N, C-alpha and C positions, 0 to 999 in steps of 0.2 A: 576888436570885439566881434566883428562881423565874420561870418563863414563865408568863404569865397565859393564862386560857382565851380563846378567841376565839369570840364568838357566832355568827359566820357567816364564811364564806370567800368572797373575791372570785372572780368568774368568770374573770378574767385576773390573772396575777402581774405584769403590766407589762412594760415593755421588758426584754430580756435573753434569756438562754439557756434559761430554764425550758422544757422541751420540750412541756409539755401545755397545752391550752386552759383547763382548769379546775384549780384548786389546792385541795387538801383542807383542811378545818379543822385547824388546828395546824401544817399544812405551811407555810402563808403566814407564820406567826410565825417558824418556823425559817428560812425563806428570808430574811426581813428581817434577823433576828439574824445570820445567816451573812454577808450582804452588808455589814452595818454593822461587824461585827467585823474582817472582812478589809480593809475600807477604812481602818480605824484601826489596823492591824497588831496586832490583839488575837486571841489564840488562843480559839476557842470550844469548850468541852467540853460536849457534848450527850447527855444522857440521853433518848433518843428512841425510843419503843417501836415494835414491829413494826407495819407498816401505815402509818407516817407518811410514807414515801417519801423516806427519808434519802438514798438514792444519787442521785436526780434532783436534789434540792435542793443537795447538796454539789458535784456536778459542775457544775451551772449556775453557782452563786455562785463556785466556785473557778476555772472557766474565764473567767468575766467579769473577775475580778480579775487573773488571770494575763495575760490579753490587755491590760488596762490598764497593767500593769507592764512589758510586753514580756517575760514570762517563761514558764515551763512549769508545768503542774499535775501533781503526782504524786499518784496515787490508790493508796494503800497498803493491802494486804489481808494478812490472816494465813493464808489458805487459798487454794489455786488455785480451789476451787469458787465463790469469791466474785467471781472475775474476770468471770464470765458476766454477772451483773446489771449491772456497770459498763459493759461493752462494749455491751450492749443499750441502756442509757440514752444512751451516746454516739451510738449510731445515731439515736436520737430527736432529740437535740440537733442532729445534723447536718441534720435537716430544716428547722431554723430558720436555720442558718448553717453554712457549710462549716467543719468542724474536722478536724484530723488527730490521729490517736491510734495508739499502739502498745501491744500487750498483751505482757508479758514474765514469763517464769517462769525457774526456775533453769536454768543452762547445761545440766545433765545431763537435764532434762526437755524440752529442746528439740533435743537432739542427734539427728541422723539417722544417725549412724555408731556408735552405743553398742555396744560389745562387752562380753563377760564380764569382761575385764580392765580395762574403763573406757573413757573417751573418748580417741581418738587424740591430739587436741590437748593433753590434759593428761598424757599418758603418753610424751610425746616422739616420737610418730609423726606421719606425713603423713595429711592427711584430704583425701579427694577433694572434699568440699563447701567447702573453704577456698579460694575462687577469686574471680575478678573480677566474677563475676555478682552478688556481694553488693550492690553499688551499685544495680543494676537492681531487685532484690528489695526493697531498702529503699524505693525510690521507689514501687514497687507496694503495699507495706504501708501507705503514707500515703494512698492513694487512697480507701480506705473502712475504717472501724473493723472490724478482724478480730479473732475469738477466736483464742487462740494455737494451737489445733489447726488452724484454717483457715490461719493464717499458716504452719504447718508444712507443710501440703499444698501451699500455693502454692510454697514454696521447694523442695520435693521435686520439683515439676514443672519448676522452673527449674534444678534441680541445684546449689543452693548452701545455705549454713549459715543457719538461721533465727535462731540466737542472734546471729550477727554481723550479720545484716541488720536485726534489731531494734535493736541497738546503734547502727548507722548511722542508722536512722530516727529514733531518739531526739533526735538533734541538730536536727531539724526539726519534731518533733511538738509539738502544743499540749498534749497530755496523754499520760502514761504510766501504765498500770495494771501494777502490780508488787508484789513482796513488801516486807514491813517491812525486810528485809535491805538493799534497795536505798538506804535512808536511815540505818538505825541498826545498821550493821555496821562493824567495823574490818577485815574481811577484804577489803581492796581497795577501789577506787573504785566506788561504785554508781551508780545512775541520778542521785542528787542532784547528783554531781560531773560527770556526762556529758551533761547537756542542752545544753551549748554556751552557756548563758547564766548570768549571775551568780546564785549561790545566793540572794542577797538579793531577787531577783525571783520566786523559786520560791514557789508556793503549794502546800500539802500537805493532803491529806485522809487521815485514818487511819480506816478502816473497822473495825468491831468492835473499837474501841480498848480495850475491857476486856482484850484479850489482850496488849496492848503491854508492860506491865511485865514479865510473865513471859517474853515472847519475848525481850526485851532481856537479862534475867538469864540465861535459857538460852544465848543467843548469845554471852555474854561469861563463861561459866563452863566450865572445862576440867578434864580429868583427864589425868594423865601416869604411865604405868607402863612396865615393861620391854617389853610388847607394842608400844606406840606407838613407843618409842625404836628397837626392832628393825626396825620397818617402815620408818621414816625412814632408818635407817642402810643398809637394803637398796635405797634409791632411788639410781640412778646419779648424779643431779645433787647428791645429798648427800655424794658421796664426799669432798669436801674439808672436810666438817664431821664426819666420822665420830669424830675424836678428841674434838671438842667434845661430841658426843652421848654418847660413852663417859664423858666427865667428868660430864655430867649424870646418867648411870646410877649412877656411883660415889657421887655425893652422895646420890641417892635411897636407895641401899642403906645408906649410912651413917645417914642419918635413920631408916630403918626399924629399924635395930638398937637404936634408943632406945625403940622402941614405937609402935604405931599409935594413931590416935585423937587425937593431940595437935595443938594449934594450932601453926602454923609461921609465923614472921615472915618478911616479904619478904627482909630483909637475909641470912637464913641461906642462901638458895640463891644470891642475887646475889653476896655476897662469896665464897662457895666457887667459883663460876664464874669470877670476876675473878681469883682466885688461880691456876686452872688454865688458863683461855683467854684472860685479858686483857681480858674483857668481860663484862658481866652479862646477864641474861635478855633485856632489851630490845634490847641491841646485837647479841646473837647472832641474834635473830629478825629484825632489819633486814638483817643480812648474808644470811641464808637467802632473804629475800624478794627482794633484789636479784638473787641468783643464779638463783632460780626464774623470776622475771618472772610474767607473767600466766598462763603455762602450768604453774603449780605443781601437783605431783601431790597428789591427795586423801590419799595415804598420809602426806603430811608436814603436812597442815592442822592435825591435832590438836596436834602438837609445836609448830609455829610459833604457833598460837593460844594455847596455854598460856604460851609464852615471852613473847609480846607483852602478855598480860593479867596476868602474874605480879605485878608491882608497880605497874602504872600507875594503879590505883584507890586505892591507899593504904589507909586504914582502911574504905573502902567495900566492900572485898572481904574475905572470910574465906578463910584458907589453912590447910590441914590435911592430915594424913597418914592414910590410911585402908588397910585391909587386908581380905582378904588380897591379896597382889599383889607388893609394895606399891604404892601410888598416891598421888601428890600431887594434890590438888584445889584449884581456886580456885572460889569461889561469890560472884558479884556480888550484893551486897545493896543498894546505893544506886543504883538504875537511872537516877536523875537525872543522875548523872555522864556518862551516854551521851546521855540524851534531851534535857536542858536546853541543851547547846551546839548541837545540831542545830536545835532548835525556836526558839533565840535568833537563829540565823543566817538562817532563812527569812523570807519577807515575812509570812506568816501561816499558821495551820494550823486545820483543822476536825477535831476528834476526837470520833467519834460511835459510839453503840452503843445497842442496846435495853436493855443491862445496865451502862451506865456509871454505876453507882450505888455510893456517891454521887459525883457529879463532882468535888466539893471534895477528896475523898481522891486521886482520880487527879491532880488539879492539884498536890497537895502531893508525891505519890510521884514524879511526873515533873519536879518542879522548875519549876512554871509559875506559881506563885501570884501573881507580880508582873506578869504580862501575860497574863491570861486572863479570860474571863467563863464562868461555869458556869450552865447552864440545864437545866430539866426540862420536858419537854413531855408533855401528857396524851395518852393513847391515843385515836386517832380512832374506835375501835369502840365500839359501845353497850355500857355496863357490864352491862346485864342479859342480855347474850348469854353471860356467863361465870359459872358457879357456882364459887366458890373456898372450899373446905372444908378444915379441919384436923382430923385425927382423933386423938384422945388415946388413951392405953392402949397404943400402940406406939411404937417408937423404934429408931433405928440406933445408939444409944450403944454403945460398946464393952462396957461392963459389963453391958448388958441383953441381949447377943446370946446366942442358944442356941436349941435346937430348939423350945422353947415360944413364943419371940418370932417365930421364922420361921413357925411354924403360925399365930399371931395375924395376922401380916401377910398370909400367903397367904389367910386367910378374907376380910379386907377387900378384896383384889384380886379375889377371886371375887364378892363383892358388887357391885363397880363393874362388872365384866364382865356380871353379870345385869341390872343396871339401865340401863346405858348402851347405845343401839343403835349398830350399826356397829362400827367399829375403835377400838381404844384403844391407847395406848402406856404402858408402865410403865418408869420409870428407877430404877435402883439405885445404891447407892453404890459398888459394884464388881462385877466378874464373879463373885467368890467368894460375895458376898451374894446375888446373882441365883440362882446355882446352888442355894444353900441354900434359898431360898424356893421355887424351881421344884420341888424334891424334895417339899416338903410339899404343894404344889398339886396333885400327882398323885392324892391321895386325896380331893379335893374335886370336886364337880360344877363344871366349868368350861365355860360355853357358848360361848366363843371359842377358836379353835385358836391355840395359843402359837407364836410365831415368835421365836427367840432370836438375838441378835447374839453374835458370838464374835470373838476376836482374829485368827482366820484369814481372816475374810471380807475380800474386796476391794471396791472401789467398785462394780464391776458387779454383784456379788453382793447388795450392799445395795440398789442400785437395783432389783434383780429383786424383792427383798422388798417394797419400796414398791409395785411394780406389782401384785403379788399382792394386796396390801391393797386397791388400787384396783379390781382386777378381781373379787376374790372377796368381799370384806367380811367382817365378824365375825372379825377377827383381833386377837390381842393381841400386840404387839410388845414384847419385853423387851430392854432394853439398858442399858449403863452410862451414868450421868449424866456430861456432859462429853465423851462420845464423839460419833462422827459422826452418829448419829441425833438426839442432843440439840442439836447445834448446826449441823450442816452440811447437813441435809436439809430441804427445804421441802415440808410436808405440805399442799399446795393443795387448794382446793375442799372444805373441811371434811372432809377424809380421816379426821380423828380426832375422835371425839365426846368423848373423855375422855383425860386425861393424869394418871397417878398417879406422884407422886414419893415413893419409898420413903425414909424418913429425912431426915436433914440431912447433906449430904456434907462434913462437917468434915474437913480434911486429916488423915490418919492421923499418929500420932507418928512423927517421924523426927529424925535429928541435924540435917539441913538446916533443918527447920522450927524446931527449937530455936535454932539459930544465928540465923535471921532474926528470931525473936521477941525474942531477947536485944538484937539490934541496934536493932530498932524500940523496944523498951522504954527502952534507954538513950537513944535520940534523942528519943522522945516520952514515953510512959508505958506501963506494963504494960497498962492497960486498952485503950489505942489499938492496942498491939501485937496483942492478941487480935482486935480488930475488923479491922485491916488484914491480918493474916496468916491468920485463920481465918474469922471470920463473914462478911465481905464477900465474899470469894472463893466461900464456900459459897452465899451468896445469889445471886451472879451465875449459877452453874451452874443453880440452881433457876429462876431467871427465864428463862434460855435454854431449859430443858426445857419449862417451862410455856408458853412463847411458840410451841411447835410446834403447839398446838391451833387457835388463832384467827389466821388469816392475812389475812382480808378482812372487810369489814363485814358479810356475810351469814352468817359462820361462827358456830356456837354449840356450846359445849363445856364440860365440867366439868373442873376442876383439883383433884384430891384430894392433900393433903399428909398423909402418914402419919408424923407425929411430933408429940409435944406441945410440942416446943421452939419451933415456929412461933407458939405463943400465949404464950411466957414471955419475960421479959427475959433477956439483951439482944437476943436474936434478933428478937423481935416489934418492938422499938423501931428495929431496923436495917432493917427492910423498907420499901420504897417506899410512899408514901402510897396509891397505886392497887393495892397488892398486899398487903392486909390480909385474911387468911383469917377466915372465920367458924367458930367451934367446931361441929363436927358433934354433933348430939344423936341422930340416927337416920340413918345413912348411906343405907341403901336407900330409905327414905321420902323423903329430901331429894332424892336423884337422880331418883326416879321422878316427883316433883313438878316438878323442872326440866325434864325430858324430855317430860312429858305434854303433848299438844296443847292449845292455849288456845282 
């Protein structure tokens, strides 16, 4: 299952669409594995660290195979920020061979006529941009790979809808860069069904695939309360379903009278609706979808999604009543019920991430054990360029939290700030934890100016913070782990000399987590449930945050983990082989030795 080390990389990767003259060590093995797996219709799950060049390899191998099969390549991402790297790689590929591509995001993010009340096309209104110029725009989109913002500007100049133009272009494109929802959603036909070619000839790349299970679960979990029902009943096109929706409301109130917090069986709602409406949840949802068509209002989406998902996943979903409200909720537990049928149908898929650890877990969770190869690739960066230290005596354990612990953590952060030159980033388990430590830090000598992320900041403001770090230096960026700075920002050119991860971001206790762990425990074992639901997701966030520091071969940085659990079982045993920290014996001295000129 392990990918072996390569002593040296070839100058040329051979014939094909790989866009560069030289291929990096490790990248050649990834390219070979990707080509071989796709040729044999085997899914490849790749734990491939930052710097390996995953995007170029996956696009090259995927488009080669899609071309052989007469199909299309879907490059799926979890965030819009990840589209840019894919489009840039496609432009490099185009220098070797003409390829056509379209970059697609959600309809509302491509809309040129968005108003406060929504999009005209979804609210029953007429739209100026819905016209015959769409075909011309689609042809123009295929002339050269464009980022979605460039595509929007092109369509604005032509006076037509960029969303419709991208949909038209998809039918002739060699590659589409789009969101996970375009393949793993029940909310209408996505790009997977709209390429104009058989799905069995489609090749799929899932970028940052460690996000896929959570995204599938979130996308197929719904809540329904009186507010959602009232919004749907107020929609003009739902006029004929108002009695049905009122029946749903009455059933909901009847369930609430028996008490919140209880598990609800699928038949309880389905049978009650059949008595009142003559059809169950799925049937009612189908009638609503037929009435609304593609221009269904967003105000109805939660109700329709809830009804469609209520019973279709059987024991793979939890259904329960919660308050106040009351609200009925569905929580998808078995994501393989969504992922496995899709991945079984396509020709082949490359699922990759720098934190797809362990890949065997993701294969099991996604239902791919019988048709996959799991590989781990070594980092292409010199190991001596990173100091990886674990500090004991501090922890983010809930029972350890308090002013004394926050003060101890703030002292360690100040030590790193004193010893590490340039900028540093500090990632916390939550905004609240960050605020508590920041208060303690005010009484300590802090040689770097603190810049704190907040929930109110937008993308432009966060970009400005990065530019300030680049311009001024000696900044300490404080941010929550798992947020934009920990995953979505590329700190290039050794912008960070140190990354501090405060604590271990174990998910806080919640009823949803308990339900997930009980389901995993029943399906596997209690030990595996803790690994799958708590430990591995936490490690994934830590690896993402730690990866912000070293982005190229010349970067040099220290990663400091402030929690003794990184040295204790079972966390220590669950860490990747190339991410095993050394116990810190004297933090300041160790950092000064690492950063001192040789």
